[in-house]
N, C-alpha and C positions, 0 to 999 in steps of 0.2 A: 504494499500501500503506501501511496505518495506521505513526505512528509511537510510537503507546506503545498501553498496556494500562492502568485505573486500574480497580481494585477497590474498591468503595466500601460501606460498612456507615453505616447512616442511623441515627440516635438521637433523635428529637423527644421534647421534655419535652411530657406531654398535660395537660391538664386533669384533675384530680381522678384524678390516675391509669391516666384512660382507654387499652384495648389499644393498642397502637401498631402495628396493624395496617393500619387503612385509611390510615394514616398511611403506610404503606412503602407500601402499592400505590399511592396518590397519585403517589411519586418514583419507583417503576419504571414507573410511565404515560406521566411527563416524558422517562423514560430511550426507553418505544417510540415516542413519537410523534417523538424527537429524531430517528428513521430510522439510529443509529449499530447496529453490531453487539452484542450483548449476550449474557451466561449471568446469570441468576437461580440462583442459589447460598443452601444454608442461611442464612449469616450475612451473604452480602454479594452484590452484584452485579457482574459485571465489563463493563466497555465498553472497546469497540475502536474507536479513532480517531485523529484529528489531535490533541494534545496542549492547542492551545487550545481547538478546540472543546468537547472532552469537559471542559475545566476551567468553559468554558459551562453547559453541562451541569450539573455539581454548582450551580452557583450558584444555575439554576434550581432545584433538586430546593431548597438550603437557603431559598429565598425560598419558596417555596410552601406550607412546611411552616408556617411565620408568617403568611400568608395564612389557612389554614385551620384556625387558631389556637394551633399550639404557642408557649409563650414562647420558648425557646431549640431550638436543637440541636446536636447533637454531631455531627458527619461525621468518622468517621475510614475515610483513604485511602493505599492503595500506590499507587504510580506505576512503571511500568517506559517509558521514553524513549527509544527507539535510533533514531534520526536515518535509520537505512540500512534502517529498514521492522520488522516484530512483529504476527504474529496470536496469536491465541488456541489458534488450530489448532498451528503453528511451536512449541508449549510444551506441549501437553496432547494436539497427536492420536495418539500412540502410546498413546494410554491407550483407544483410542477402536474 
């Protein structure tokens, strides 16, 4: 069972005020390619897994933003670390 949930909002600085959506799509693709469980929401994406693996994904996301042209990136995260195990379903299942 996963020991962490992390919600991520990535805000890349784009050239000449370009639309950030293609950048965000690229960040979400990194999450998709990682194979971890995730949910995309309007203002953030939540990922589920082992803490170290999730931070590695966040690192890749930030580096990718620079590779595709962002001069800097603000990444806001919320972390729930629970060594005994935690899932998104544990927290939100009753609402589905």
